Every structure is written in C-alpha cells, then in structure tokens.
C-alpha atoms as one frame of an Amber mdcrd trajectory, in Angstrom:
protein
  -4.243  -1.733 -19.259  -1.371   0.040 -17.416   1.580  -2.351 -17.078   5.256
  -2.130 -16.222   8.140  -4.458 -17.088  11.044  -2.686 -15.375  12.058  -1.596
 -11.903  10.155   1.340 -10.433  11.919   4.659  -9.701  13.249   5.034  -6.176
  10.604   6.318  -3.775   7.674   5.036  -5.839   5.090   2.690  -4.306   6.076
  -0.490  -6.141   4.470  -3.448  -4.370   1.801  -4.428  -1.875   1.379  -7.558
   0.162  -0.535  -8.730   3.207   0.553 -10.864   6.125  -2.124 -13.181   7.524
  -2.506 -16.272   9.695  -4.176 -18.363   7.005  -2.788 -17.802   3.506  -5.132
 -20.379   1.967  -8.194 -18.513   3.271  -6.762 -15.182   2.042  -6.123 -16.767
  -1.342  -9.778 -17.788  -1.599 -11.013 -14.373  -0.458  -8.946 -12.217  -2.808
  -9.279 -14.482  -5.829 -13.071 -14.332  -5.437 -13.076 -10.568  -4.851 -10.568
  -9.343  -7.450 -10.115 -12.273  -9.804  -6.505 -12.765  -8.737  -4.764 -15.958
  -9.792  -2.172 -17.224  -7.332   1.194 -18.817  -7.881   2.793 -20.916  -5.167
   6.379 -19.988  -4.440   9.221 -22.493  -4.057   9.616 -24.232  -0.671  12.317
 -21.756   0.331   9.797 -18.890  -0.101   8.185 -19.880   3.193   4.613 -20.115
   1.935   4.561 -16.724   0.198   1.978 -16.517  -2.605   2.134 -14.284  -5.673
  -1.175 -12.910  -6.960  -1.366 -12.116 -10.667  -3.696 -10.325 -13.068  -3.479
 -11.417 -16.695  -0.252 -13.172 -15.816   1.406 -10.091 -14.305   2.343  -9.736
 -10.625  -0.235  -7.675  -8.734   0.204  -8.396  -5.011   1.549 -10.863  -2.486
   0.059 -12.852   0.375   2.330 -14.301   3.015   2.238 -15.863   6.465   3.109
 -13.769   9.475   6.687 -14.077  10.727   7.278 -17.059  12.960   6.365 -16.343
  16.556   4.274 -13.294  15.614   0.890 -14.915  15.118  -0.688 -12.396  17.500
   0.286  -9.391  15.372  -2.635  -7.923  13.402  -3.095  -8.984   9.801  -2.029
  -6.051   7.636  -1.422  -4.802   4.134   2.061  -3.374   3.594   3.101  -0.762
   1.034   6.625  -1.128  -0.384   8.679   1.688  -1.896  11.272   1.117  -4.570
  14.957   1.599  -3.794  18.057   1.482  -5.945  20.025   0.274  -2.896  17.997
  -0.920   0.072  20.904  -0.660   2.508  21.395   3.011   1.677  17.705   3.761
   2.251  17.785   1.832   5.541  20.604   4.117   6.679  18.554   7.174   5.708
  15.575   5.835   7.676  17.666   5.569  10.839  19.358   8.921  10.300  15.956
  10.605   9.780  14.407   9.376  13.025  12.703   6.217  11.777  13.271   2.650
  12.917  14.439  -0.300  10.835  12.266  -3.136  12.145  13.650  -5.840   9.875
  17.156  -5.130   8.546  17.887  -5.499   4.821  18.079  -9.073   3.594  18.073
 -10.899   0.278  14.868 -12.600  -0.833  16.238 -15.521  -2.849  17.300 -14.030
  -6.194  14.249 -11.790  -6.593  15.280  -8.742  -4.555  16.532  -7.220  -1.347
  14.183  -5.673   1.192  13.641  -4.350   4.676  10.723  -3.237   6.840  10.750
   0.054   8.732   8.597   2.472  10.703   8.501   6.241  10.385   8.943   8.365
  13.549   5.240   8.108  14.430   5.125   4.340  13.883   3.727   4.051  10.348
   5.126   0.779   8.964   6.270   0.370   5.369   8.548  -1.833   3.295  11.387
  -1.032   0.914  12.149  -3.161  -2.152  15.351  -3.295  -4.198  14.413  -5.083
  -7.406  16.391  -7.944  -8.862  14.450 -10.760 -10.585  11.165  -9.285  -9.283
  10.568  -5.641 -10.231   7.450  -5.231  -8.151   3.950  -4.741  -9.477   3.574
  -5.373 -13.193   0.045  -3.974 -13.325  -1.603  -0.941 -11.735  -4.522   1.515
 -12.037  -7.013  -1.044 -13.257  -9.618  -3.364 -11.744  -7.943  -5.588  -9.158
  -4.645  -3.673  -9.051  -3.377  -1.094  -6.594  -3.920   2.504  -7.643  -3.053
   4.635  -4.603  -1.264   4.425  -1.247  -1.722   6.931   1.548  -0.340   7.448
   5.009  -2.780   8.186   7.839  -0.715   9.777  10.596  -1.110  11.940  13.709
   2.320  13.456  12.985   1.581  15.151   9.683   4.413  17.686   9.538   6.966
  15.232  10.929   5.931  12.678   8.299   6.557  15.244   5.580  10.063  15.852
   6.905  10.866  12.176   7.312   9.785  10.936   3.888  11.344  13.945   2.175
  14.626  13.118   3.880  14.405   9.413   2.971  12.947   9.549  -0.554  13.074
  13.223  -1.518   9.309  13.516  -1.876   7.792  16.874  -2.784   4.306  17.675
  -1.457   1.243  19.481  -2.748  -1.377  20.496  -0.197  -4.919  19.830  -1.416
  -6.843  20.081   1.854  -8.222  23.234   3.415  -5.907  22.925   6.404  -8.790
  22.992   8.875 -11.472  20.420   8.161  -9.289  18.297   5.909  -5.493  18.317
   5.934  -4.105  16.227   3.100  -1.194  16.353   0.683  -0.091  14.366  -2.314
   3.536  13.429  -2.870   5.689  13.167  -5.976   9.316  12.456  -6.789  11.710
  15.405  -7.134  11.304  17.125 -10.484   8.251  15.021 -11.345   4.748  16.378
 -10.829   3.133  12.951 -11.146   1.222  12.249  -7.925   2.196   8.912  -6.401
   0.233   8.815  -3.159  -0.989  10.858  -0.238  -0.463  11.840   3.389  -3.493
  12.518   5.599  -3.522  14.252   8.971  -5.262  11.719  11.225  -4.500  13.460
  14.523  -8.217  13.793  15.258  -8.672  10.015  15.053  -7.758   7.401  17.632
  -6.243   4.958  15.149  -2.486   4.312  15.068  -0.593   5.518  11.978  -0.720
   3.211   8.978  -0.355   3.064   5.211  -3.686   2.393   3.498  -3.646   0.406
   0.258  -6.217   1.398  -2.380  -7.257  -1.149  -5.007  -9.127  -0.050  -8.102
 -12.460  -1.680  -8.962 -14.979  -1.280 -11.751 -17.944  -1.238  -9.355 -17.462
  -0.110  -5.762 -20.932  -1.101  -4.588 -20.543  -4.522  -6.145 -17.090  -4.964
  -4.577 -18.370  -4.007  -1.111 -21.320  -6.372  -1.460 -19.112  -9.211  -2.685
 -16.561  -8.646   0.077 -19.341  -8.714   2.691 -20.657 -11.939   1.211 -17.135
 -13.370   1.565 -16.945 -12.433   5.248 -15.431  -8.945   5.210 -16.794  -5.899
   7.045 -17.433  -2.477   5.545 -15.726   0.157   7.697 -16.697   3.125   5.546
 -18.679   3.733   2.388 -19.707   3.628  -0.254 -18.885   7.331  -0.553 -18.802
   9.630  -3.554 -15.976  12.100  -4.032 -13.899  13.935  -6.609 -11.532  10.979
  -6.973 -14.231   8.329  -7.350 -16.709   6.186  -5.459 -14.910   4.458  -2.604
 -15.164   2.248   0.441 -12.899   0.889   3.161 -13.011  -2.784   4.095 -11.709
  -5.085   6.785 -11.051  -8.556   5.393 -12.086 -11.683   7.330  -8.623 -11.977
   8.926  -8.561  -8.310   9.939  -6.409  -6.554   7.334  -7.783  -3.191   6.197
  -7.753  -1.928   2.603  -9.752   0.430   0.406 -11.444   0.114  -2.978 -12.285
   2.875  -5.435 -13.926   3.272  -8.822 -12.321   6.408 -10.291 -14.801   6.431
 -13.178 -17.509   7.512 -10.709 -15.854  10.770  -9.616 -18.223  13.453  -8.307
 -17.387  17.099  -7.622 -14.294  19.245  -8.022 -10.829  17.975  -7.139  -9.589
  19.968  -4.106  -6.658  22.285  -4.731  -5.860  23.426  -1.203  -6.774  26.454
   0.866
C-alpha cells in the first residue's frame, strides 16, 4: 500500500478535493463508492470534510465559497509548494491568474487557487500540519492528474516556468497529442497534459482515482446517481472510465491491473 508521511516535493500533485453544494450528499456518495471514511473538521474549517483510507488522508470535500453556489461542482488538483507566496508570484509572472491569493488554513498549511493562461484551474499547497495525501496508487486513492487544454504548447511553457516540469511526448502528434511531466532531474512521471483543442470543453484538470474493478465502480457509481461520460475503455495504462457525480463534478477511475496493448512512446 503506497503511503507517504512527509511533505511532497514542490510541483508534485499532492492533494485533491471537490467543492459541492451538499457536502453530506457527497460524503454518502464517495464513502459508498470508494470506502472513504470521513472526518468532520473543527467549526473554523467551514464544513470541510477529510476523507481517509485506512486512517490516512486521501481527499477532501468542501462547500463552495460563499456566494458562489452557481459555480459548477468540481474536483481540484493541488500541487505542492515549499513557499506558496513564491509560486503565486511565478504564476502571475508566467501569464497565469491568481484567483484566490495565498492564505493560511488554520495551522495545517498555506494555499492559493490559480488558473493557467488558458483558464485551467488548480490549487497550490504549502504543507504545515497537513502534508497532503497520505495514500496514493491504490483502490480509492488518486493515481494520476492530467490537464485537458486547448493551449497545449502554452501550457507546457507555463507549468515549466512555474514548477520546472520536464515533458515527454507519448502521443503521435496527429491523432493523439499527449505528454507526461516530471520534476527536473527526476524521470518519475507525475501526471499528463492532453491537447484538447479539438474538443469544445473548457480546460480543466482531471483527477484519476484507482479502483480494483472499473466495471464494478462504474456500475456502483451509476446506482448511486452518477452518469458515465466515457467507458469502460481498455488501454495500455488500464481499464478506465470517466464519471460525472450526482452534483456534477467530473472524475475518472482506472484499474491499472487491466492494461491492454503497448504503452505509447511518441511519434
């Protein structure tokens, strides 16, 4: 069971959470789907819930900001930072927009929310008492995060400038344009960037959660009121599907044990 008990390296996807209208309903949905156990935060946490797997933090569920009940329900990917304020400055200098300036979250960390130049929204987390996810790459935990963007080359420039990411192209550049990213000097793949210019969807970061049985997860999610957007599909990284939860937030599930075919290595 992959676990972590210390802060994640800067630029690494380190936490996921979703913002919804009804946190109690989301709690019921995700606990039934992934087996998450939820911990209520203190009153000053504003209704934020911590989901755990085997007692380790796995994800968060929180209410939408006050006065923003009409915003879509979403999953947010957070990237680790040694100093959130420094990364916020880099975001602005690199053409992004700081949507929510850095602020302290009780004694657990410091964070901000930003958008890349094309509008892809992400969070940044400076760990204090809360390091981020304590479990990953197992059933019910996040295993991958990827940006779907119509501004593929610009995204590469932006995130390299902010986090120093290095990219490896694995698509053919024509039918499928996709790259993985890693930290400087580290070949370990952390996530991906997909050229979505042919699609009509706005840019967004897609959260992937690992499951032991994709078909079973899709069926269970449907039973709980979710909609299947795509899948199940077989591929070289596993059997996968994309879901829209009952409150509208989109996420993906994948069983990497069911990989089929050769992993693409680029054109």
